[in-house]
C-alpha positions, -999 to 999 in steps of 0.1 A, spaced: 449 -601 -477 474 -583 -507 485 -605 -535 520 -603 -527 511 -620 -484 490 -646 -508 518 -655 -526 545 -657 -497 518 -680 -484 515 -703 -510 557 -706 -504 568 -734 -494 537 -754 -505 525 -761 -472 491 -744 -484 461 -761 -460 424 -763 -455 411 -757 -423 370 -762 -425 359 -746 -397 320 -750 -381 308 -730 -361 280 -729 -333 245 -728 -341 251 -728 -378 236 -764 -389 268 -775 -403 276 -740 -429 309 -737 -427 337 -710 -438 369 -718 -452 400 -703 -443 437 -716 -454 475 -710 -445 511 -723 -439 505 -759 -420 524 -763 -394 524 -776 -358 522 -734 -347 506 -720 -366 473 -751 -366 480 -755 -326 471 -711 -324 444 -718 -349 424 -743 -328 434 -716 -293 416 -687 -316 390 -710 -330 387 -728 -294 354 -722 -281 333 -703 -307 337 -735 -332 316 -763 -327 347 -784 -348 376 -777 -375 388 -802 -404 423 -788 -415 431 -808 -447 469 -809 -470 454 -795 -505 450 -826 -511 424 -829 -488 443 -856 -467 437 -855 -432 462 -827 -409 441 -827 -375 403 -822 -365 395 -807 -332 364 -799 -319 349 -774 -293 375 -762 -271 399 -769 -287 401 -806 -282 421 -828 -309 401 -853 -310 419 -868 -350 455 -862 -360 470 -884 -382 506 -876 -377 510 -891 -344 544 -859 -345 530 -836 -358 503 -844 -333 529 -837 -307 540 -809 -315 506 -796 -320 501 -802 -286 533 -786 -277 520 -760 -290 483 -753 -273 485 -767 -241 499 -730 -232 473 -715 -249 448 -734 -233 458 -736 -194 458 -691 -202 496 -690 -202 500 -679 -237 479 -664 -263 469 -676 -298 493 -656 -320 485 -643 -349 494 -654 -381 483 -649 -419 454 -670 -431 431 -663 -467 399 -671 -472 390 -693 -497 373 -666 -514 409 -650 -515 433 -678 -528 411 -686 -551 405 -653 -567 446 -655 -576 441 -687 -589 420 -674 -609 439 -645 -624 467 -660 -628 446 -686 -646 428 -665 -670 462 -638 -674 481 -677 -685 446 -681 -710 452 -645 -726 491 -654 -731 482 -684 -753 456 -670 -772 481 -638 -777 502 -663 -793 478 -680 -821 
């Protein structure tokens, strides 16, 4: 993703993590970041339904948003209102009536590189002020 796309992801403060545990990777996982809307969560689950053993989604403070298992089934979603919204988007995908939609998703490494570059810029500005 470009720097502008990464900044756009962070605009409304609804960014969260999705840890995807893939089949046969013995506990190894890949972290992704995207806006944690009901539609995005449903599309992410639908897209990874048969490639992942488990998907755990959290907000930026690591509070659980949603957890799904192989097949795209939601196992845990503390916010029941959000859960109902996710299900309304997920069921058509599960039933084959709709394809998962594409939406902006960044890897954790891409976001970390952006944050590291921002921190370096701030430190350079502070050193120039000395």
